[in-house]
NUKOLLO-196598 format. One line per 5 residues: number of its first residue (from 0); their letters; for each residue x, y, z of N, C-alpha, C, O, CB. Coordinates in Angstrom, 1 decimal, always signed. Glycine has a CB too. Layout:
# NUKOLLO-196598
NUM> a> X/Y/Z/X/Y/Z/X/Y/Z/X/Y/Z/X/Y/Z  ...
***
This chain:
# NUKOLLO-196598
0> mnkel> +283.4/+333.1/+75.9/+281.8/+333.2/+76.5/+281.3/+332.8/+77.3/+280.8/+331.7/+76.8/+281.1/+332.9/+76.0  +280.8/+333.0/+78.8/+280.2/+332.7/+79.5/+279.4/+330.7/+79.5/+278.2/+330.7/+79.3/+279.5/+333.8/+79.2  +279.9/+329.7/+79.8/+278.7/+328.7/+79.4/+277.6/+328.7/+80.4/+276.6/+328.0/+80.2/+279.2/+327.3/+79.3  +277.8/+329.5/+81.3/+276.0/+329.5/+82.4/+275.7/+330.8/+81.3/+274.6/+331.4/+81.4/+276.1/+330.2/+84.9  +276.1/+331.0/+80.7/+275.2/+332.0/+80.1/+274.0/+331.3/+79.2/+273.0/+331.7/+78.8/+276.1/+332.9/+79.1
5> ntvkn> +274.5/+330.3/+79.1/+273.5/+329.1/+77.0/+273.3/+328.2/+78.4/+273.7/+327.1/+78.5/+275.0/+327.8/+74.8  +272.8/+328.8/+79.1/+272.2/+327.4/+80.0/+271.2/+327.9/+81.2/+271.1/+329.0/+81.6/+273.6/+326.7/+81.0  +270.2/+326.7/+81.7/+269.2/+326.8/+83.2/+269.8/+325.9/+83.7/+270.6/+325.1/+83.5/+267.6/+326.5/+83.3  +268.8/+326.5/+84.9/+269.0/+324.6/+86.2/+268.3/+324.3/+85.8/+267.2/+324.9/+85.5/+268.8/+324.1/+87.9  +268.7/+322.7/+85.4/+267.8/+321.4/+85.3/+268.0/+320.7/+86.3/+268.9/+320.2/+87.0/+268.1/+320.4/+84.1
10> nlvrd> +266.5/+321.0/+86.3/+265.8/+320.1/+87.7/+264.4/+319.3/+87.1/+263.4/+318.9/+87.6/+265.2/+321.4/+89.2  +264.8/+319.4/+85.8/+263.0/+319.2/+84.8/+263.2/+317.6/+83.7/+262.3/+316.9/+83.6/+262.7/+321.2/+83.0  +264.1/+317.5/+83.3/+264.3/+316.7/+82.4/+263.6/+315.3/+82.9/+262.7/+314.9/+82.2/+265.7/+316.7/+82.1  +264.2/+314.5/+84.2/+263.5/+313.3/+83.9/+262.1/+314.0/+84.7/+261.1/+313.4/+84.2/+264.3/+311.7/+84.4  +261.9/+314.8/+85.5/+260.3/+314.5/+85.6/+259.3/+315.0/+84.5/+258.1/+314.7/+84.4/+259.7/+315.3/+86.9
15> mrlah> +259.9/+315.7/+83.7/+258.7/+315.5/+82.2/+258.9/+314.4/+81.9/+258.0/+313.6/+81.9/+258.8/+316.5/+80.7  +260.3/+313.8/+81.5/+259.9/+312.6/+80.9/+259.2/+311.4/+81.4/+258.8/+310.6/+80.6/+260.8/+312.2/+80.5  +258.9/+311.3/+83.0/+258.8/+310.0/+83.6/+257.2/+311.0/+84.1/+256.5/+310.4/+84.9/+260.4/+309.2/+84.9  +256.6/+312.4/+83.7/+255.0/+312.7/+84.0/+254.7/+312.4/+82.4/+253.7/+313.1/+82.2/+254.6/+314.5/+84.7  +254.9/+312.0/+81.4/+254.6/+311.5/+79.8/+254.6/+310.0/+80.2/+254.1/+309.3/+79.3/+256.0/+312.0/+78.4
20> gltvr> +255.0/+309.3/+81.4/+255.1/+307.8/+81.5/+256.6/+307.3/+80.0/+256.8/+306.2/+79.7/+252.8/+307.0/+80.9  +257.0/+307.9/+79.7/+258.6/+307.9/+78.9/+259.7/+307.0/+79.6/+260.2/+307.2/+80.7/+259.3/+309.5/+78.9  +260.0/+306.1/+78.7/+261.6/+305.3/+78.9/+262.3/+306.7/+78.1/+261.9/+307.6/+77.3/+262.0/+303.3/+77.8  +263.5/+306.2/+78.9/+264.8/+307.5/+78.1/+264.9/+307.0/+77.0/+265.2/+308.1/+76.6/+266.5/+307.7/+78.6  +264.8/+306.0/+75.8/+264.8/+305.9/+75.1/+263.4/+306.7/+74.4/+263.5/+307.6/+73.6/+265.2/+304.9/+75.3
25> dfakr> +262.6/+306.5/+74.6/+261.1/+306.7/+73.9/+260.8/+308.5/+73.9/+260.1/+309.3/+73.2/+259.6/+305.7/+75.1  +261.6/+308.7/+75.2/+261.7/+310.4/+75.5/+262.7/+310.6/+74.3/+262.1/+311.2/+73.4/+262.5/+311.0/+77.2  +263.6/+310.5/+74.2/+264.8/+310.9/+73.2/+264.5/+310.6/+71.8/+265.3/+311.1/+71.0/+266.1/+310.2/+73.6  +263.4/+309.7/+71.3/+262.9/+309.6/+69.9/+262.3/+310.4/+69.8/+262.7/+311.2/+68.9/+262.3/+308.6/+69.5  +261.2/+310.8/+70.5/+260.2/+311.5/+70.5/+261.3/+313.3/+70.1/+261.3/+314.0/+69.0/+259.2/+311.2/+72.2
30> igvtp> +261.8/+313.4/+71.2/+262.7/+314.9/+71.3/+263.2/+315.3/+70.3/+263.2/+316.5/+70.1/+263.9/+314.9/+72.2  +263.9/+314.5/+69.5/+265.1/+314.2/+68.4/+266.4/+313.8/+68.8/+267.0/+313.4/+67.8/+265.5/+315.4/+67.6  +267.0/+313.7/+69.9/+268.2/+313.4/+70.1/+268.3/+312.3/+70.9/+267.2/+311.9/+71.5/+268.9/+314.3/+70.6  +269.3/+311.7/+71.1/+269.9/+310.3/+71.3/+270.1/+309.9/+73.0/+270.9/+310.6/+73.7/+271.5/+310.4/+70.5  +269.5/+308.8/+73.5/+268.9/+308.4/+74.3/+270.1/+308.8/+75.7/+269.7/+308.8/+76.9/+268.4/+306.9/+73.8
35> atvtt> +271.5/+309.2/+75.2/+272.6/+309.1/+75.5/+272.3/+310.4/+76.3/+272.2/+310.4/+77.5/+273.6/+308.8/+74.4  +272.2/+311.6/+75.5/+271.5/+313.0/+75.6/+270.8/+312.9/+76.9/+271.1/+313.5/+77.9/+270.4/+313.4/+74.5  +270.0/+312.3/+76.9/+268.8/+312.3/+78.5/+269.2/+311.7/+79.0/+268.3/+311.4/+79.8/+267.3/+311.9/+78.6  +269.9/+311.3/+79.2/+270.5/+310.8/+80.0/+271.7/+311.1/+81.1/+271.9/+310.7/+82.3/+270.7/+310.1/+79.4  +272.5/+312.2/+79.8/+273.5/+313.1/+80.6/+272.8/+314.2/+81.0/+273.4/+314.9/+81.8/+274.7/+313.5/+79.8
40> aense> +271.1/+314.8/+80.6/+270.6/+315.7/+80.7/+270.3/+315.9/+82.7/+270.5/+316.8/+83.6/+269.3/+315.5/+79.7  +269.4/+314.2/+82.5/+269.2/+313.6/+83.6/+269.8/+314.2/+85.0/+269.4/+315.0/+85.9/+269.5/+312.4/+83.5  +271.4/+313.3/+84.6/+272.7/+313.4/+85.9/+272.9/+314.3/+86.0/+273.4/+314.6/+87.1/+274.1/+312.7/+85.9  +272.7/+315.6/+84.9/+273.9/+317.2/+85.0/+273.0/+318.4/+85.6/+271.8/+318.5/+85.4/+274.6/+317.8/+83.0  +273.7/+319.2/+86.5/+273.1/+320.3/+86.9/+272.2/+321.4/+86.1/+271.2/+322.0/+86.6/+274.0/+320.8/+87.3
45> yitqk> +272.8/+321.5/+84.7/+272.3/+322.9/+84.1/+271.7/+321.7/+82.2/+272.2/+320.7/+81.6/+274.2/+324.7/+84.1  +271.0/+322.3/+82.1/+270.5/+321.9/+80.2/+270.8/+323.1/+79.4/+270.8/+324.3/+79.7/+268.5/+321.7/+79.9  +271.0/+322.6/+78.4/+271.1/+324.0/+77.6/+269.6/+324.6/+76.9/+268.8/+323.9/+76.3/+272.2/+323.8/+76.2  +269.4/+326.0/+77.0/+268.5/+326.4/+76.2/+267.8/+325.9/+75.1/+266.6/+326.1/+74.9/+269.0/+327.2/+76.0  +268.7/+325.3/+74.4/+268.3/+324.7/+73.2/+267.9/+323.4/+73.4/+267.7/+323.0/+72.3/+269.4/+324.6/+72.2
50> lkatv> +267.5/+322.5/+74.2/+267.4/+321.6/+74.9/+265.8/+322.1/+75.6/+264.7/+322.1/+75.3/+268.8/+321.4/+75.8  +266.3/+322.2/+76.2/+264.9/+323.5/+76.8/+263.9/+323.4/+76.5/+262.9/+322.9/+77.0/+264.9/+324.9/+76.6  +264.1/+324.1/+75.1/+262.6/+324.4/+74.1/+263.0/+323.7/+72.8/+262.8/+324.3/+71.7/+262.1/+326.3/+73.8  +263.5/+322.6/+72.9/+263.0/+321.4/+71.9/+261.7/+320.5/+72.6/+260.8/+320.1/+71.9/+264.4/+320.2/+71.6  +262.0/+320.4/+74.5/+261.1/+319.8/+75.1/+259.9/+320.7/+75.2/+258.9/+320.1/+75.7/+261.6/+319.3/+76.2
55> lrefd> +259.9/+322.0/+74.9/+259.0/+322.7/+75.4/+258.0/+322.7/+73.9/+256.8/+322.8/+73.7/+259.6/+324.1/+76.1  +258.9/+322.6/+73.0/+257.9/+323.0/+71.6/+257.4/+321.4/+71.1/+256.5/+321.3/+70.2/+259.2/+323.9/+70.1  +258.1/+319.9/+72.0/+257.3/+319.0/+71.3/+256.1/+318.5/+72.3/+255.1/+317.9/+71.8/+258.2/+317.8/+70.9  +256.4/+318.7/+73.8/+255.4/+318.6/+75.1/+254.6/+320.2/+75.3/+254.1/+320.6/+76.4/+256.5/+318.2/+76.6  +254.6/+320.6/+74.5/+254.0/+322.0/+74.4/+253.9/+322.6/+75.8/+252.7/+323.0/+76.0/+252.6/+321.9/+73.8
60> lddtf> +254.7/+322.9/+76.7/+254.6/+323.5/+78.2/+255.8/+324.9/+77.7/+256.8/+325.1/+77.1/+255.3/+322.1/+79.7  +254.8/+325.5/+78.6/+255.6/+326.6/+78.9/+256.3/+326.9/+80.3/+256.3/+325.9/+81.1/+254.7/+327.7/+78.5  +257.0/+328.5/+80.9/+257.7/+328.2/+82.2/+257.3/+328.0/+83.0/+257.8/+327.4/+83.9/+258.4/+328.7/+82.6  +255.7/+328.6/+82.9/+255.1/+327.6/+84.3/+254.7/+326.5/+84.5/+254.4/+326.1/+85.6/+254.1/+327.8/+84.8  +254.7/+325.8/+83.5/+255.5/+324.0/+84.1/+256.7/+324.2/+85.0/+256.4/+324.1/+86.2/+256.3/+323.0/+82.7
65> fnyva> +257.5/+324.4/+84.7/+259.0/+324.9/+84.7/+259.0/+325.4/+86.4/+259.5/+324.9/+87.4/+259.3/+326.3/+83.3  +258.3/+326.3/+86.3/+258.4/+326.9/+87.7/+258.0/+326.3/+88.9/+258.8/+326.1/+89.8/+257.8/+328.2/+87.6  +256.3/+325.7/+89.0/+255.7/+324.8/+89.6/+256.7/+323.6/+89.4/+256.5/+322.8/+90.4/+254.4/+324.6/+89.2  +257.5/+323.1/+88.7/+258.3/+321.7/+89.0/+259.2/+322.2/+90.0/+258.9/+321.8/+91.1/+259.2/+320.8/+87.7  +260.3/+323.2/+90.0/+261.3/+323.5/+90.6/+260.3/+324.0/+92.1/+260.8/+323.7/+93.2/+262.3/+324.6/+89.6
70> krkrl> +259.3/+324.5/+92.0/+258.9/+325.0/+93.6/+258.5/+323.8/+94.1/+258.9/+323.6/+95.3/+257.6/+326.0/+93.8  +257.7/+322.7/+93.2/+257.6/+321.2/+94.4/+258.8/+320.6/+94.6/+258.7/+319.9/+95.7/+256.8/+319.9/+94.0  +260.0/+320.5/+94.0/+261.1/+320.6/+94.2/+261.5/+320.7/+95.4/+262.0/+319.8/+96.0/+261.4/+321.3/+93.6  +261.3/+322.3/+95.8/+262.0/+323.4/+96.7/+261.5/+322.8/+98.0/+262.2/+322.7/+99.0/+261.7/+325.1/+96.6  +260.0/+322.4/+97.9/+259.3/+322.3/+99.0/+259.7/+320.9/+99.9/+259.8/+320.5/+101.0/+258.0/+322.5/+98.5
75> eeyen> +259.7/+320.1/+98.4/+260.1/+319.0/+99.0/+261.3/+318.5/+100.0/+261.1/+317.7/+100.9/+260.3/+318.4/+98.1  +262.6/+319.2/+99.6/+263.6/+319.5/+100.2/+263.4/+320.2/+101.5/+264.1/+320.1/+102.5/+264.3/+320.1/+99.5  +262.2/+320.9/+101.2/+262.0/+321.4/+102.5/+261.2/+320.9/+103.6/+261.3/+321.5/+104.7/+261.6/+322.5/+102.3  +260.5/+319.8/+103.7/+259.9/+318.9/+104.0/+260.2/+317.0/+104.8/+259.9/+316.2/+105.6/+259.4/+319.2/+103.0  +261.6/+317.5/+103.3/+262.4/+316.4/+104.2/+263.4/+316.8/+105.4/+263.6/+316.5/+106.6/+263.3/+315.4/+103.0
80> kgald> +263.7/+317.5/+104.8/+264.9/+318.6/+106.0/+264.2/+318.9/+107.3/+264.7/+318.5/+108.3/+265.2/+320.5/+105.4  +263.3/+319.4/+107.3/+261.9/+319.2/+108.6/+262.1/+317.8/+109.3/+262.4/+317.8/+110.5/+260.1/+319.1/+107.9  +262.0/+316.8/+108.7/+261.6/+315.6/+109.1/+262.9/+315.6/+110.0/+262.8/+315.7/+111.2/+261.4/+314.4/+107.8  +264.4/+315.5/+108.9/+265.2/+314.5/+109.8/+265.8/+315.8/+110.4/+267.0/+315.9/+110.3/+266.3/+313.2/+109.1  +265.3/+316.9/+110.9/+265.7/+317.8/+111.6/+264.5/+317.9/+113.4/+264.7/+318.4/+114.5/+265.6/+319.2/+110.4
85> gs> +263.3/+316.8/+112.6/+262.1/+316.8/+113.8/+261.4/+317.4/+114.3/+260.8/+317.4/+115.4/+262.3/+316.6/+114.7  +261.3/+318.5/+113.0/+260.2/+319.9/+113.0/+258.9/+319.0/+112.5/+257.8/+319.5/+112.3/+260.7/+321.5/+111.6
***
């Protein structure tokens, strides 16, 4: 089975944790995983659907939040690229 079918693009774990003012340890405890799992997720390109669902349940977030964060990051990248190009 293709691993990508069970994953979603990860741009969000760190943003969610920081948005709630939590340390890696506190965030992990709140969602019921180890701190190593959070660190791995924050440094990985993908997170599993299961981890995404767990975070959504705990923080009562929906895909609207995830889409907003992804758009915000793309806008920041675009603005940073323009600053480097002198635009």
